[in-house]
N, C-alpha and C positions, 0 to 999 in steps of 0.2 A: 503493499499499499505506499502510496507517495506521501510525503511528509508536506502537509498544507500549510506549514510555518517553516518550510526550508529557506525561504527568501528571508523571513524576519530573522532566523536563526543566523543566517550567513551575514546578515550586517551586524548583528550582535557580536559575532566572531570576528568580523572585520574590526569593529570597535577596539577589541580586546587587542588586536594587532597592533593598533595605533598607540594604544595606551602603553604597551609594554615597549614600544620604540621610544616613546616620550620618557617612560622610566629609565630606560637605558641610556639615553642623553643626559638626563637632568638629575638623577638619582643613583645610576649604576655604580658597580665596584671602582670602576675608574671614573669617578665623578669629574665631569668636565666643566662644571659650574666655578669650582673654585680649586686654587691651587697653592699649597704652601710652599715656600722657598727659602733655603738657607744659604746665604752668600757670604763671602768674605772680602771685606774691604782691604785695600792697599796698606792700611795702617793696622791691621789684624783683627780689627772688630767684626764680630759675627752679626749679620744682619738677617732678620727674619722677617718676612713679608707675606702677606696674602693677596692672590691675584685673583681678579674677577674675569671671567671669560664672557665678555659682553657679547661677543660675535655669536655664541650659541644661541642666543635668545630669539634672532629672527627665524632660526631653524625650527623652532619649537612652535611657534604660532601657527603654521599650515598643519603639523601633526595635531595640535590640540583641537583644531577646527575639523579636521577629518574623522578624530574619534568621536567628537560630538555628533557630528552630522550622522555617522553611523548608527549611533544608538537611538537618535530620535526617528531614523529612517526606519529602525527595526520596530519601532512602536507603530508607526504609520503602516508599515505592513502587516502588523497584527489586525488593525481595523481593515485594511483592504482585504485581508484573507476572509474575515467575517461578513463583509459587504458581498465580496462574491459568492460566498456560500448562500447568502440570504436573497442573492439576487438585487442587490441595491447598486443602481448605476453609479458609475464612476462620477465624483464631482470634488472641487477642491474643499468642500465641507467634510468630506468623509475621510477624515484624518485623525491621528490621535491629538484630542484637544488640548492646546496650552496655550492660555492668554492670561498672563498676569500683568498686574500693575507695576510700573517701575517704583522701587524702593519701599516695598511693602513688608519687608522681610522682619520687621520688628513683630508682625502678626502674619506670617506668610500662609500658615496653614488655614487661618481664618479667611483671609483675602481670597484663597483659591475657590472655595465653594460656589459662591455665586457666579463666578466668572465661568467655572468649569460646568455648572449646572445649565447654565445658557446654552454653552456649546453642544452638551449632551442632548438638549430639548431640541436644537435644530436637528441633529443626527437622528433623533426619534422621528421627527415630521418625514423625514426622508427614507423612513423605513428600516432603519438598524434595530435589530432585536434587543429587547429588553436586557437579556443576559448579559450581551456585550458592553451595554451601557453600564451594567452593574459592575461588570469586570474593571472598566475603567475608573469608576468611582471608588471602588474597592482597593484598587492600586494606589490611588492618591492617599486613601485615609491609612492605609499601612505604612506608607512612607512620609506621613506629614512631618516629622521631625527632621527630614533630610530635603525638603522642597526648596529649602533657602539656598542648599547648594546646588540642586538640580537645576533650579532656575537659572543660575549663572551659567551653568553648560549649556542650556537651552540658548541663551544669548550668545555663548561663544559661536554657536552653530549658526544662529540667524545672522549675527553681525559678519561673521566670515563669509557667508554666502552672499549678502546683499550689501555689505557696506565696507568694513574693514576687518582685517585679522585681528583677533583679541591677544593682546601681549600676555606674556608671564612675567613678572616681575620678581626679582631677587634681592635679598639684601642680608647682610651679616652684622651682628651686633656686637660680637665678642668672639675671642679665642681664649680657650683655656687649657691648662695641663697640670699635672701633678708632679711634683718634683720627688725624686727619689727618697724614701724615708720619711715623707710627709703626707699626712692625712688631709691636710688643705689643700684646696685647688686654687691655682692661681689664675688670674684673668686678665686679658688685656681688652678694655672697651673700646669699640668702634665708635666714632661719632655717628649720631644719627644722620642717615642719608648720605654718609659718606660716597658709597658707591654709586650715588645718582649721576655723578659727575667724574669719580675717579675709578680707576681699574687696578690700584695698587694702594694698600695699606701697610705701612712698616709699623710692626708692634713691638720689636726688640732690637736694641743695637748695644753691642758690648760683649761681655763673656758669653760663651755657648750655654745654652738650656739643656741640660742633661736629661732630656726624656726621649722616649721612644715614639710617642704618639701625643698629637694635638687634636683637641676637640674645636671644632668651628660651629658656634651657635649662629645659625643662619635658617632662612626660610624662604619660600617662594608663594606666589599668590596670582590668581587669574583675576585681571582688571576689565571687567566688562562694563561696556555703555550703560548708563543708566541704573547700574546696580550698586547700591552701598556695600553690599556683601563682596568681600575679595577672599574666596576661600583657598586653601593649599590645593593645588590642581589635582594630585593624584587622589587625595581625599574626596574631592568634588566628583572625579570619575568614579571613584568607588560607590558613592551614594547612586549615582546615575545608573550604575551598572546593576545594582540590586535592584533598582525600579524595574529596569527592563527584565530582569531575570524572573520578577514576581510575575510581571505581565505575561511573559512567554509561557511560564509553568502554568498560571491559570486558564491561559488560552487552550494549552493542550488538553487540560482537564475537560474544558468546555467542549472542545471539538470531539472528545472521546464520548461525550454522553448523547 
C-alpha cells in the first residue's frame, strides 16, 4: 500500500538534513564560529585571543530558510493529503493555517486561537473534514508552550521566500578557565556587543595560562522581522520539528481509521 503521507514525510526528512547541516557548521565538533588562539609576541609575552568567524553567517542564512521551508511544507502536504482524500479542490486556503500577529509572544498561545479558528472555519466551508480540522487544533494545543519559538521559524520561512533571508546572530560574553589546583574558575569578560564590529578579542597578555581547555560563554539567536522573540536556532528548530512530528503521527492514525 502506498504511503499517502510520503510527500509530507519527505519534506520533514529534508528539513532534518538542513538542520544537521546547520548544526555541523555552527555547533559541530570543529566549531567554526569561534576560534581561540595563543600567540607569542616578539618580547616573549603570551597573547590569548578569541576570533569570530563573521564570514560563516551568510552561509547559515539560506540553510535556516531551507530548514524552515521544508518543515512548513510538510505541514501543508498533510493538509493536501487530507483534501485529496476528501475530494476538496485545491486552493490557496487549503494549507496548514498559520496567521499570528507580530509581537504577541507575551501571550502567544492565547493569541493563536482566534486567528487559527478563523482559518479553520474557512477550511470547513470549503469541505475539509472535521476530523482533520480537529487534528490541526489539537496539534496547536499540544505544543502551545513552544509556539513562540515555532512562530519565529515560520517567519524565517516567509521572510526568506518573499523578502530577505533571516540572519543568525552570535555573541560571546566571557571566556572561562580553571587553573590547576584551584576550584575557582577564572573569567575574562567581553564588553557587550564587542563582536558587533570587531572580529578579535584579546583576553590575556603576559605569562602563559597553564590550562588544557578554555570555555567560551557564547550564544546564537535568530533575528526575524517583526518578532520580539529571538530564540536559539537549534532549539527553535527542535520545537518546530516536534510540532511536525506530532502532526504526522496523528495524520497517520487518522488515515488508518
